[in-house]
N, C-alpha and C positions, 0 to 999 in steps of 0.2 A: 502494500500500497502505498510507505513510504517514497520506494522506488518511483513508484505512478507520478505521487506528486510532485516529488521532485522533478520528474524528466516536464510536466504541464506546468510547473513552476520557468523553465528554462525556455521552456516553447513561450512562453505570454512574455517572459523577458525580451527575447528575442524579436517577437514579434512588435513589441513597446519600440525597441530601439530604432526600426526597422518603419515606425509610422515617423519618430520625433526627426530620422535622417531623411525620409521622404520629406517631412513638413518643411525643415528645414535650407534643403537643400534641392527644392524641387525646378526651382526656375535653373539650376545649372543642367538639370534634366531638359527645357522645353525652350532654352535657350542656345542658340552653338554656334556661336561668331565667330568662331576659327576653323569651323570645318568647312574643308574644300572637297564639292565631290565632283566640279567640272573643271577641267583642262582643255586648251591647245586651241582656245577660238580666238580671232585677233579681232578687236574691233572695226565693224568698217564706217559703221554709223557717224557721221561729224558732231561732237557732244563736246559742249562747254560744261567745269566743273563747276556747282559754283555750292555756295552755305548756305543752307536753309535757317534761320536762326529760330526755336522753339520758343516758348513764352516763356518757360523756366530757364534761357536760358541755354541752352545747349546746340552747337554747332551741328548741324548734319551735311555730312559730304554727299553733295548729289550730282547726277549727270543729268544732262541737260540737251534734247535733240531740237531744235527750233528751226526749223523748218520753213511752215509757214503759217502763224499761230491766227492770222484775221479768216483764209481759205481750209485748211484745216482742222479737225479733234486734236485734242492733245490728251495722251495717254500718259495716268498717273499711274505706274506702278509700284505695288507693295510687296516687298518679297516675303519668303519665308523665312523661315525660325531658324535656318543655316548658311555661313556664306557670305561672304561680301558683294558689291555689282559686279566685279570680275566675272562671278560667276552666273551670271544672266546674260554673257556677252550674246550667244547664240539666240536669244531671243530676242534681244536688243536690235540685233542686226537686220533681224525679219522685218521689227516694228518700223527700221528706218528706211525699208525697202516699198514699204507703204505709204499712202496718202494720209500723214499723222506725222504729227508732233508726238516727244515724249517725253516726262520728268519720272526717272526713279528715284528713290532717295531711301538713303542707307538708315535704317535702326540705329538709335542711340545705345551703346556699347558696341557696335558695329563698323569695320572699316577702319578701325582707328579713334571713333567719335567716343566723344565722353559722355557720364551717364550709364546706367544698367539698364535693360531692358524690364517690361514688365509691362500688363495689360493697359493699365491710364497712360502709360507713357509712349506705347507705340500708336495711341488713340491721339494724343496731342505731338506728334510725329505727322502722320497723316495730316490733320489736321491744319499743322503751319505749313505744309507743304501745297497743301489747297489756296493758304490764303497768300504765297508766295505767289500761285499763278494769279489768281485773282489779281494782283498789287502790277502784275505785267499784263492783265486787261482781257484775261481769259476767266470767261464767264461760267458757272455752271454748268450749262447746254451745249457748252462746250469740250467738255472734262469729261475722261473715259475713266472709270477704276478698273483698276485691273488688280484683283488678288490673287495672288500664287500663296497656296496649304496657311501656312499660320498668317498670311496677308488677306486673306478671304475672311477671317475674322476682324480684321482690323476694316477692311472694304466694307462690311455690314453697315456695320456701327456707324463709319463717316457718313454712308449713303442713304440712312435712313432719314425721312420726309426731307429730303433737297430735290435737285431738280437736273440730275446732271445727264446728262446724255446717254450714258449706258456703263453695265457692269458687267465686268467677265468673273467670274469665279474660277480657277484654276484648282481640283481637288480639295473642294471646300469638306468641312466638316461642322459637325451638325451645331455644337459646343465640344470646349477640353474636356467637361467634364466627361461626356460620354465617350470622347479618345480615349480619356484617362483609364476607362472602366476597362476599355475594350483590349489594353495593353497589360493594364494592370486590376483584372477582377477580385485577387484576393486583398487590396484595401481600400478603406472608406474614401475613395476620391472626391466626392462629392464634399467630405467637410475639411480635406484637405486642404483642398485646391485655391489657391491666391488667386492666379489667371484665368478666368473661368469664358471668355469669349463664346457666348449663349448666342450664335446665329441664329439657331431654329426661332428662337423668342423675339428676335428684331427684322427678319425674313420679312416679315408682313408690312414693315414700315417703309419698306425699298417700292418704289412705283417707277423707278428708270426698268429702260428692256433690261434685260439679262439674258446670257449666257456662261452657260455651267458646264465645265468640261470635266470630266473625269476617268482616270486609266479603270479597265475592268480587272487589271490584276495587281493593281495599289496595294503594295504588301504595309504602307503606315497609316494613312488614311481611307478607311474601308468603301468599295464604290457605292455601298448602299447610304452612306452617307451622302455624296453627293446626290443619288437620287431622292434621297428624300429633301432636303435643299431646294431640289426644284420643284418637290410635289408642292411646297410651301411656299414657291416664290410668287408673287403673281404678277399676270398676265400684262405687256408680252414677256413671253417667254421661250427660250431653247436649251435646247440638252445636246451635246455629243459628249459619245462614250468610244473608247477605244480599247478594241479589244485587246491588245499585247501592252495597253500602255498602264507603266506603273508609275513609281512616284516621283518623277511628275511624268505629263504625258510628254509623248515624241511632238516636235513640229514636223511634221511628213507633210505631203502634199493636203492630206483630206483636212488635216486640221490647219491646215495654213487657207485654204480655200474657206471651212466653215469662221474663221476669225474674220478676213473679209468681207466677207458676206456680210455677218453682222454688223460690222463696221461703218458697212457701206450703206445699212441699212437706217443707223441713226441719223442719215443728213437730210 
């Protein structure tokens, strides 16, 4: 009996340590600014390196491709939870070949920026990028918000009750709570999580045309979450699924065609 009690006590203690460690270090599990998953791409689009200043006085390194803001829509790219701006060069080159301007902003704590990433902080970063575009005379109706993975949670937040030209969500999750439960079913994620990104509760407040793209073999954000976000979204809405697409989708001819058609439909 004492043996079983000791085993149970050790188990409870270990589980408690796991809970405390997860709570304390959870943002190290969520945000990975130093990971580099993309290699070998050279930037062909002409960009201007700029610094966007947030309301809490953090400088965000950003790249701005200014083709013609008077006649073309401007795409604001909100990247995922890992890597630098350089990791998105392949996508940016494709945007540069379209009738688009684009602005990609690096989050606080990424690309050498000061600060530490949090849900509230990333929302502030995105809103500061929008304000910067507004200062250049680019209004909401000429801005397309593109969210990539974690960036989809930020995109949905800032798109609520606004009049943006369109919203593009690549590999969106319903909420970080649900994503956490999928990865850590043995933990009380709902009670531990600081940064919840509850997009499923906000998507009904987004009234701009929306395109959702998701790979069917995504091993990080389940494909079912992308489908659920599509079901919850308001019309007009479009869904693109990629049979072999992982996390993230591959920019093949079919996907690029889908992107171009959606963007052209916003004019």
